[in-house]
C-alpha atoms as an extended CHARMM CRD file, in Angstrom:
* protein
*
       152  EXT
         1         1  MET       CA            -64.3820000000      -40.5900000000      -11.4590000000  PROA      1               0.0000000000
         2         2  PRO       CA            -65.4950000000      -42.0220000000       -8.1350000000  PROA      2               0.0000000000
         3         3  GLU       CA            -69.0810000000      -43.2270000000       -8.0650000000  PROA      3               0.0000000000
         4         4  ASN       CA            -69.8130000000      -40.8040000000       -5.2300000000  PROA      4               0.0000000000
         5         5  MET       CA            -68.3190000000      -37.3780000000       -5.9020000000  PROA      5               0.0000000000
         6         6  SER       CA            -67.8300000000      -36.7130000000       -2.1640000000  PROA      6               0.0000000000
         7         7  GLU       CA            -65.5780000000      -39.7690000000       -1.8470000000  PROA      7               0.0000000000
         8         8  LYS       CA            -61.8860000000      -39.8690000000       -2.6470000000  PROA      8               0.0000000000
         9         9  PRO       CA            -60.9510000000      -42.0080000000       -5.6650000000  PROA      9               0.0000000000
        10        10  LEU       CA            -60.2950000000      -45.6520000000       -4.8870000000  PROA      10              0.0000000000
        11        11  PRO       CA            -56.8060000000      -47.0990000000       -5.4500000000  PROA      11              0.0000000000
        12        12  ARG       CA            -57.9350000000      -48.8320000000       -8.6630000000  PROA      12              0.0000000000
        13        13  GLU       CA            -59.3080000000      -45.5210000000       -9.9640000000  PROA      13              0.0000000000
        14        14  VAL       CA            -56.0690000000      -43.7020000000       -9.1490000000  PROA      14              0.0000000000
        15        15  PHE       CA            -54.0620000000      -46.3660000000      -10.9890000000  PROA      15              0.0000000000
        16        16  GLY       CA            -56.4380000000      -45.9610000000      -13.9260000000  PROA      16              0.0000000000
        17        17  LYS       CA            -55.7000000000      -42.2340000000      -14.0500000000  PROA      17              0.0000000000
        18        18  LEU       CA            -51.9580000000      -42.9080000000      -13.7880000000  PROA      18              0.0000000000
        19        19  ILE       CA            -51.8050000000      -45.4750000000      -16.5940000000  PROA      19              0.0000000000
        20        20  GLU       CA            -54.1100000000      -43.3870000000      -18.7930000000  PROA      20              0.0000000000
        21        21  GLY       CA            -51.9020000000      -40.3100000000      -18.3200000000  PROA      21              0.0000000000
        22        22  ILE       CA            -48.7710000000      -42.2920000000      -19.1850000000  PROA      22              0.0000000000
        23        23  GLY       CA            -50.4050000000      -43.8130000000      -22.2520000000  PROA      23              0.0000000000
        24        24  GLU       CA            -51.4920000000      -40.3780000000      -23.4560000000  PROA      24              0.0000000000
        25        25  GLY       CA            -48.0810000000      -38.8480000000      -22.7420000000  PROA      25              0.0000000000
        26        26  ARG       CA            -49.4940000000      -36.3710000000      -20.1740000000  PROA      26              0.0000000000
        27        27  TYR       CA            -46.4280000000      -36.6620000000      -17.9200000000  PROA      27              0.0000000000
        28        28  THR       CA            -46.6750000000      -33.1220000000      -16.5710000000  PROA      28              0.0000000000
        29        29  GLU       CA            -50.0240000000      -33.9750000000      -14.9280000000  PROA      29              0.0000000000
        30        30  LEU       CA            -48.9090000000      -37.1850000000      -13.2240000000  PROA      30              0.0000000000
        31        31  ALA       CA            -47.3850000000      -35.6350000000      -10.0850000000  PROA      31              0.0000000000
        32        32  ASP       CA            -50.8640000000      -34.4400000000       -9.0760000000  PROA      32              0.0000000000
        33        33  LEU       CA            -51.7900000000      -38.0870000000       -8.4240000000  PROA      33              0.0000000000
        34        34  TYR       CA            -49.1490000000      -38.3550000000       -5.6790000000  PROA      34              0.0000000000
        35        35  ALA       CA            -49.1860000000      -37.2350000000       -2.0390000000  PROA      35              0.0000000000
        36        36  GLU       CA            -46.9060000000      -34.3890000000       -1.0000000000  PROA      36              0.0000000000
        37        37  ASP       CA            -44.5180000000      -36.8390000000        0.7170000000  PROA      37              0.0000000000
        38        38  ALA       CA            -44.9430000000      -39.8050000000       -1.6670000000  PROA      38              0.0000000000
        39        39  VAL       CA            -42.1110000000      -42.3000000000       -2.1090000000  PROA      39              0.0000000000
        40        40  VAL       CA            -41.5570000000      -43.9780000000       -5.4820000000  PROA      40              0.0000000000
        41        41  GLU       CA            -39.0380000000      -46.7820000000       -5.8400000000  PROA      41              0.0000000000
        42        42  THR       CA            -38.0080000000      -47.9710000000       -9.3060000000  PROA      42              0.0000000000
        43        43  VAL       CA            -36.5730000000      -51.2350000000       -8.1120000000  PROA      43              0.0000000000
        44        44  PHE       CA            -34.9400000000      -52.4100000000      -11.3620000000  PROA      44              0.0000000000
        45        45  GLU       CA            -33.4650000000      -49.0460000000      -12.4290000000  PROA      45              0.0000000000
        46        46  PRO       CA            -29.9520000000      -50.0900000000      -13.5200000000  PROA      46              0.0000000000
        47        47  ALA       CA            -28.2870000000      -46.6880000000      -13.0750000000  PROA      47              0.0000000000
        48        48  GLY       CA            -29.4270000000      -43.4910000000      -11.4560000000  PROA      48              0.0000000000
        49        49  PRO       CA            -31.7370000000      -42.9260000000       -8.5360000000  PROA      49              0.0000000000
        50        50  ARG       CA            -33.9800000000      -45.8050000000       -7.5420000000  PROA      50              0.0000000000
        51        51  ARG       CA            -35.9310000000      -43.7550000000       -5.0150000000  PROA      51              0.0000000000
        52        52  THR       CA            -37.7600000000      -40.4590000000       -5.4890000000  PROA      52              0.0000000000
        53        53  VAL       CA            -39.2950000000      -38.7280000000       -2.4910000000  PROA      53              0.0000000000
        54        54  GLY       CA            -41.9500000000      -36.0200000000       -2.5990000000  PROA      54              0.0000000000
        55        55  ARG       CA            -44.3930000000      -34.6360000000       -5.1200000000  PROA      55              0.0000000000
        56        56  ALA       CA            -42.0300000000      -31.7990000000       -6.0590000000  PROA      56              0.0000000000
        57        57  ALA       CA            -39.2390000000      -34.2440000000       -6.9700000000  PROA      57              0.0000000000
        58        58  LEU       CA            -41.7260000000      -36.3690000000       -8.9110000000  PROA      58              0.0000000000
        59        59  ARG       CA            -42.9920000000      -33.2950000000      -10.7590000000  PROA      59              0.0000000000
        60        60  GLU       CA            -39.3990000000      -32.5220000000      -11.7810000000  PROA      60              0.0000000000
        61        61  ARG       CA            -38.7640000000      -36.1110000000      -12.8430000000  PROA      61              0.0000000000
        62        62  PHE       CA            -41.9650000000      -36.2750000000      -14.9110000000  PROA      62              0.0000000000
        63        63  ALA       CA            -41.1070000000      -32.9210000000      -16.5500000000  PROA      63              0.0000000000
        64        64  GLN       CA            -37.7290000000      -34.3590000000      -17.5770000000  PROA      64              0.0000000000
        65        65  VAL       CA            -39.4010000000      -37.4450000000      -19.0330000000  PROA      65              0.0000000000
        66        66  ALA       CA            -41.8810000000      -35.2630000000      -20.9380000000  PROA      66              0.0000000000
        67        67  ALA       CA            -39.0380000000      -33.1740000000      -22.3700000000  PROA      67              0.0000000000
        68        68  VAL       CA            -36.6860000000      -35.9390000000      -23.5090000000  PROA      68              0.0000000000
        69        69  SER       CA            -38.4870000000      -39.2760000000      -23.6800000000  PROA      69              0.0000000000
        70        70  PRO       CA            -37.8600000000      -40.9440000000      -27.0380000000  PROA      70              0.0000000000
        71        71  VAL       CA            -40.6510000000      -43.4790000000      -26.4990000000  PROA      71              0.0000000000
        72        72  GLU       CA            -44.4030000000      -43.7090000000      -26.7440000000  PROA      72              0.0000000000
        73        73  LEU       CA            -45.9220000000      -46.1390000000      -24.2400000000  PROA      73              0.0000000000
        74        74  THR       CA            -49.2080000000      -47.9140000000      -24.8460000000  PROA      74              0.0000000000
        75        75  PRO       CA            -50.5110000000      -49.8750000000      -21.8400000000  PROA      75              0.0000000000
        76        76  LEU       CA            -51.7450000000      -53.3930000000      -22.6520000000  PROA      76              0.0000000000
        77        77  ASN       CA            -52.9520000000      -56.5060000000      -20.8430000000  PROA      77              0.0000000000
        78        78  ILE       CA            -53.6870000000      -54.6820000000      -17.5970000000  PROA      78              0.0000000000
        79        79  VAL       CA            -54.5490000000      -56.8880000000      -14.6440000000  PROA      79              0.0000000000
        80        80  LEU       CA            -55.2970000000      -55.0120000000      -11.4380000000  PROA      80              0.0000000000
        81        81  ARG       CA            -55.3240000000      -56.9990000000       -8.2200000000  PROA      81              0.0000000000
        82        82  GLU       CA            -56.8390000000      -55.6960000000       -5.0440000000  PROA      82              0.0000000000
        83        83  THR       CA            -55.3070000000      -56.9760000000       -1.8130000000  PROA      83              0.0000000000
        84        84  GLY       CA            -56.3850000000      -57.5720000000        1.7700000000  PROA      84              0.0000000000
        85        85  ASP       CA            -55.1820000000      -54.0350000000        2.4910000000  PROA      85              0.0000000000
        86        86  PRO       CA            -57.7510000000      -51.6030000000        1.0260000000  PROA      86              0.0000000000
        87        87  GLU       CA            -55.0020000000      -49.0370000000        0.2960000000  PROA      87              0.0000000000
        88        88  ILE       CA            -52.8790000000      -51.3810000000       -1.8560000000  PROA      88              0.0000000000
        89        89  VAL       CA            -53.3450000000      -52.5000000000       -5.4430000000  PROA      89              0.0000000000
        90        90  VAL       CA            -50.9630000000      -54.5310000000       -7.5690000000  PROA      90              0.0000000000
        91        91  ALA       CA            -50.9920000000      -53.7920000000      -11.2790000000  PROA      91              0.0000000000
        92        92  GLU       CA            -49.5140000000      -56.1790000000      -13.8310000000  PROA      92              0.0000000000
        93        93  PHE       CA            -49.3410000000      -54.8620000000      -17.3700000000  PROA      93              0.0000000000
        94        94  ASP       CA            -47.3200000000      -54.5820000000      -20.5270000000  PROA      94              0.0000000000
        95        95  TYR       CA            -46.2740000000      -51.5280000000      -22.4770000000  PROA      95              0.0000000000
        96        96  ARG       CA            -46.1170000000      -51.5460000000      -26.2340000000  PROA      96              0.0000000000
        97        97  VAL       CA            -43.0810000000      -49.3280000000      -26.6430000000  PROA      97              0.0000000000
        98        98  HSD       CA            -42.5310000000      -47.3610000000      -29.8100000000  PROA      98              0.0000000000
        99        99  HSD       CA            -39.0710000000      -45.8100000000      -29.9130000000  PROA      99              0.0000000000
       100       100  ARG       CA            -39.4160000000      -42.7020000000      -32.0730000000  PROA      100             0.0000000000
       101       101  ALA       CA            -35.6780000000      -42.3400000000      -32.8100000000  PROA      101             0.0000000000
       102       102  THR       CA            -34.9860000000      -45.9480000000      -33.8290000000  PROA      102             0.0000000000
       103       103  GLY       CA            -38.4580000000      -46.8780000000      -35.0710000000  PROA      103             0.0000000000
       104       104  ARG       CA            -38.3680000000      -50.0730000000      -32.9860000000  PROA      104             0.0000000000
       105       105  THR       CA            -41.6050000000      -51.3300000000      -31.4530000000  PROA      105             0.0000000000
       106       106  PHE       CA            -41.6420000000      -54.0160000000      -28.7590000000  PROA      106             0.0000000000
       107       107  GLU       CA            -43.3920000000      -54.9900000000      -25.5220000000  PROA      107             0.0000000000
       108       108  THR       CA            -42.1230000000      -54.8720000000      -21.9610000000  PROA      108             0.0000000000
       109       109  ALA       CA            -43.5720000000      -56.3320000000      -18.7680000000  PROA      109             0.0000000000
       110       110  ASN       CA            -44.2880000000      -54.1790000000      -15.7140000000  PROA      110             0.0000000000
       111       111  ILE       CA            -45.5740000000      -54.4940000000      -12.1760000000  PROA      111             0.0000000000
       112       112  GLN       CA            -46.4930000000      -51.6450000000       -9.8530000000  PROA      112             0.0000000000
       113       113  VAL       CA            -47.4750000000      -51.9550000000       -6.2280000000  PROA      113             0.0000000000
       114       114  LEU       CA            -49.3220000000      -48.7970000000       -5.2000000000  PROA      114             0.0000000000
       115       115  ARG       CA            -50.4590000000      -47.6070000000       -1.7960000000  PROA      115             0.0000000000
       116       116  VAL       CA            -53.2100000000      -45.0150000000       -2.1790000000  PROA      116             0.0000000000
       117       117  ARG       CA            -54.5020000000      -43.0270000000        0.7790000000  PROA      117             0.0000000000
       118       118  ASP       CA            -57.1460000000      -40.3170000000        0.6020000000  PROA      118             0.0000000000
       119       119  GLY       CA            -57.1450000000      -40.5460000000       -3.1870000000  PROA      119             0.0000000000
       120       120  LEU       CA            -53.3940000000      -39.9600000000       -3.6050000000  PROA      120             0.0000000000
       121       121  ILE       CA            -50.4800000000      -42.3370000000       -4.1840000000  PROA      121             0.0000000000
       122       122  VAL       CA            -48.3620000000      -42.3620000000       -1.0090000000  PROA      122             0.0000000000
       123       123  SER       CA            -45.9580000000      -45.0650000000       -2.1480000000  PROA      123             0.0000000000
       124       124  SER       CA            -45.1700000000      -47.0420000000       -5.2430000000  PROA      124             0.0000000000
       125       125  ARG       CA            -42.7380000000      -49.8660000000       -5.9510000000  PROA      125             0.0000000000
       126       126  ASP       CA            -42.2930000000      -50.0440000000       -9.6990000000  PROA      126             0.0000000000
       127       127  TYR       CA            -40.8160000000      -53.0390000000      -11.4970000000  PROA      127             0.0000000000
       128       128  HSD       CA            -40.2280000000      -51.9560000000      -15.1180000000  PROA      128             0.0000000000
       129       129  ASP       CA            -37.9490000000      -53.5180000000      -17.7060000000  PROA      129             0.0000000000
       130       130  HSD       CA            -35.5240000000      -50.5870000000      -17.9620000000  PROA      130             0.0000000000
       131       131  LEU       CA            -32.9240000000      -52.7470000000      -19.6740000000  PROA      131             0.0000000000
       132       132  ALA       CA            -35.2300000000      -53.3480000000      -22.6590000000  PROA      132             0.0000000000
       133       133  LEU       CA            -35.5920000000      -49.5810000000      -23.1060000000  PROA      133             0.0000000000
       134       134  ILE       CA            -31.8420000000      -49.0710000000      -22.8790000000  PROA      134             0.0000000000
       135       135  VAL       CA            -31.1590000000      -51.7750000000      -25.4510000000  PROA      135             0.0000000000
       136       136  ALA       CA            -33.8500000000      -50.3450000000      -27.7690000000  PROA      136             0.0000000000
       137       137  ASP       CA            -32.2000000000      -46.9570000000      -28.0540000000  PROA      137             0.0000000000
       138       138  GLY       CA            -28.6720000000      -48.3160000000      -28.3630000000  PROA      138             0.0000000000
       139       139  SER       CA            -27.5140000000      -47.0270000000      -24.9720000000  PROA      139             0.0000000000
       140       140  LEU       CA            -26.2260000000      -50.3310000000      -23.6200000000  PROA      140             0.0000000000
       141       141  PRO       CA            -22.5340000000      -49.3380000000      -24.0110000000  PROA      141             0.0000000000
       142       142  GLN       CA            -23.1720000000      -46.1290000000      -22.0230000000  PROA      142             0.0000000000
       143       143  LEU       CA            -24.9460000000      -48.1200000000      -19.3100000000  PROA      143             0.0000000000
       144       144  VAL       CA            -22.0590000000      -50.5740000000      -19.0420000000  PROA      144             0.0000000000
       145       145  ALA       CA            -19.5860000000      -47.6960000000      -18.8230000000  PROA      145             0.0000000000
       146       146  ALA       CA            -21.6920000000      -46.0150000000      -16.1210000000  PROA      146             0.0000000000
       147       147  LEU       CA            -21.9470000000      -49.2300000000      -14.1360000000  PROA      147             0.0000000000
       148       148  GLU       CA            -18.2040000000      -49.8930000000      -14.4360000000  PROA      148             0.0000000000
       149       149  GLY       CA            -17.5880000000      -46.3530000000      -13.1780000000  PROA      149             0.0000000000
       150       150  GLU       CA            -19.6720000000      -47.0190000000      -10.0610000000  PROA      150             0.0000000000
       151       151  GLY       CA            -17.1210000000      -49.5530000000       -8.8420000000  PROA      151             0.0000000000
       152       152  GLU       CA            -14.3060000000      -46.9990000000       -8.7520000000  PROA      152             0.0000000000
């Protein structure tokens, strides 16, 4: 909560709510942290959309994750860096990933660059290790096939 209830949450507080919600698996609540016209880029996404625009699209995406995600994510080693721009924070952190289907547990590195305005995320560039997640659930052959199909 912001120190002063009349003030909008600071970028570091918004990131805190985001990472807490992810760690607790509350995906259906996450879209409320984003502005109506927010832009999220998942820069290292190997296949599929790398850009999601708008709170409604994010709500749909988070609902899909909540419905089918085979992993539990525990945030670790969080380092939050404020920048010269008061709207931007850079978060470096790891996830301890527990894959429910395979039983594998491992860690992945992540970076998010968030722009928060009026207490809402207006843009995010997310650098997650998607390949580690794909390898963990045995989907690497499907990814390769999908990527080979893109060249046709």
